[in-house]
C-alpha positions as CSV (number, residue, x, y, z in Angstrom):
1,X,44.4,22.1,9.9
2,X,42.2,25.2,9.5
3,X,38.6,25.5,10.7
4,X,37.4,25.5,7.1
5,X,39.2,22.3,6.3
6,X,37.7,20.6,9.4
7,X,34.2,21.8,8.3
8,X,34.9,20.4,4.8
9,X,36.0,17.0,6.1
10,X,33.0,16.8,8.5
11,X,30.6,17.7,5.6
12,X,32.1,15.1,3.3
13,X,32.0,12.4,6.0
14,X,28.3,13.3,6.8
15,X,27.3,13.1,3.2
16,X,29.1,9.8,2.8
17,X,27.3,8.3,5.8
18,X,23.9,9.6,4.6
19,X,24.5,8.2,1.2
20,X,25.5,4.8,2.6
21,X,22.4,4.7,4.8
22,X,20.1,5.6,1.8
23,X,21.7,2.9,-0.4
24,X,21.2,0.4,2.4
25,X,17.6,1.4,3.3
26,X,16.1,2.2,-0.2
27,X,13.6,-0.3,-1.4
28,X,13.7,-2.6,1.6
29,X,10.4,-4.0,2.8
30,X,9.8,-3.4,6.5
31,X,6.9,-2.9,8.8
32,X,3.5,-1.5,8.1
33,X,1.7,1.8,8.8
34,X,-1.6,2.4,10.5
35,X,-4.2,3.3,8.0
36,X,-6.3,6.3,9.1
37,X,-10.0,6.1,8.9
38,X,-11.9,8.6,6.7
39,X,-13.5,11.1,9.0
40,X,-17.2,11.2,8.6
41,X,-19.8,13.3,10.5
42,X,-21.1,11.4,13.5
43,X,-18.5,8.6,12.8
44,X,-17.9,6.4,15.8
45,X,-14.4,5.5,16.8
46,X,-12.9,2.5,15.0
47,X,-12.2,-0.5,17.0
48,X,-8.7,-2.1,16.7
49,X,-10.1,-5.2,14.9
50,X,-12.1,-3.2,12.4
51,X,-10.7,-3.2,8.8
52,X,-10.0,0.0,6.9
53,X,-10.3,-0.3,3.2
54,X,-7.3,0.9,1.2
55,X,-8.4,-0.2,-2.3
56,X,-11.9,-1.2,-3.6
57,X,-12.3,-5.0,-3.7
58,X,-12.5,-5.0,-7.5
59,X,-8.9,-3.7,-7.7
60,X,-7.4,-6.3,-5.4
61,X,-5.5,-9.4,-6.6
62,X,-6.8,-12.8,-5.8
63,X,-3.9,-13.6,-3.5
64,X,-2.1,-10.3,-3.1
65,X,-1.8,-6.8,-4.5
66,X,1.3,-4.7,-5.1
67,X,0.1,-1.1,-4.6
68,X,2.6,1.5,-6.0
69,X,2.5,5.2,-5.2
70,X,4.3,7.2,-7.8
71,X,4.5,10.7,-9.4
72,X,4.9,12.0,-12.9
73,X,8.5,13.1,-12.7
74,X,9.9,10.3,-10.6
75,X,12.6,8.3,-12.5
76,X,12.7,5.4,-9.9
77,X,8.9,5.1,-10.2
78,X,9.3,3.9,-13.8
79,X,11.8,1.2,-12.8
80,X,9.6,0.2,-9.9
81,X,6.6,0.0,-12.3
82,X,8.5,-2.5,-14.6
83,X,9.6,-4.6,-11.6
84,X,6.2,-4.8,-10.0
85,X,4.5,-5.6,-13.3
86,X,7.0,-8.4,-14.0
87,X,6.4,-9.9,-10.6
88,X,2.6,-9.6,-11.0
89,X,2.9,-11.4,-14.4
90,X,5.0,-14.2,-12.9
91,X,3.2,-14.8,-9.6
92,X,-0.4,-16.1,-10.1
93,X,-3.1,-14.2,-8.2
94,X,-1.0,-11.1,-7.7
95,X,-2.1,-7.7,-9.1
96,X,-0.1,-4.5,-9.6
97,X,-2.0,-1.3,-9.0
98,X,-0.3,2.1,-9.6
99,X,-1.7,5.2,-7.9
100,X,-0.6,8.7,-8.9
101,X,0.3,10.3,-5.5
102,X,-0.4,13.8,-6.7
103,X,-4.0,13.0,-7.8
104,X,-4.9,10.9,-4.7
105,X,-3.5,13.1,-1.8
106,X,-6.2,11.9,0.6
107,X,-5.2,8.3,0.2
108,X,-1.5,9.2,0.4
109,X,-2.2,10.9,3.8
110,X,-4.3,8.0,5.0
111,X,-1.7,5.3,4.4
112,X,1.2,7.5,5.4
113,X,3.2,7.7,2.1
114,X,6.1,10.2,2.5
115,X,7.9,9.8,-0.8
116,X,7.6,8.1,-4.2
117,X,8.0,5.4,-5.1
118,X,6.4,3.7,-2.2
119,X,5.2,0.1,-2.6
120,X,2.6,-1.5,-0.3
121,X,2.0,-5.3,-0.3
122,X,-1.6,-6.0,0.5
123,X,-3.1,-9.4,1.3
124,X,-6.1,-10.8,-0.4
125,X,-8.4,-8.8,1.9
126,X,-6.6,-5.5,1.1
127,X,-4.8,-5.2,4.4
128,X,-1.2,-3.9,4.4
129,X,1.4,-6.6,5.1
130,X,4.6,-4.6,4.5
131,X,5.9,-1.6,2.6
132,X,9.0,-0.3,0.9
133,X,10.0,3.3,0.3
134,X,12.3,3.7,-2.7
135,X,12.8,1.4,-5.7
136,X,12.9,-2.3,-4.6
137,X,14.7,-5.0,-6.5
138,X,12.7,-7.9,-7.9
139,X,14.1,-10.4,-5.4
140,X,13.0,-8.1,-2.6
141,X,9.5,-8.0,-3.9
142,X,9.3,-11.8,-4.3
143,X,10.6,-12.2,-0.8
144,X,8.0,-9.8,0.6
145,X,5.3,-11.7,-1.3
146,X,6.3,-15.0,0.3
147,X,4.7,-13.9,3.6
148,X,1.4,-13.4,1.8
149,X,1.3,-15.8,-1.2
150,X,1.7,-19.5,-0.4
151,X,2.6,-21.7,-2.1
152,X,4.8,-19.3,-4.0
153,X,4.7,-20.9,-7.4
154,X,5.1,-18.9,-10.6
155,X,2.9,-19.4,-13.7
156,X,5.5,-21.8,-15.2
157,X,5.4,-24.0,-12.1
158,X,8.8,-23.0,-10.7
159,X,9.4,-21.6,-7.2
160,X,9.5,-17.7,-7.0
């Protein structure tokens, strides 16, 4: 085999592995990210127990909030919007808030959003519980909400 053929085979293999990893990782909820405080003149250092506000209290859901970061030309963002809206309609006390990442760059930097769509699950106090980069499936969102919303009943009385 020639050197060019080996390079072609290695390139195809590398792309296939990367594609498989992206398919596996996209939309999965895992971990949280430290929210950075807004720097103010004379601001004292924040203690570890101090809460940092991501959203104003009037935008938070009663039990949880699905915070979606999206952009105008993002096709997966539209699918994510539908899924999160459906979940917010079905699970009582859950709100869906969509933020345009391009218009809120300071917030994007504070919460560590690297791509769109990114979905943050916030508890009733506005603290991040988990996040997903990429378009999550409905069952993934419902599963992530189970850690925050209990009991996990839907509006029609069935289990989510």
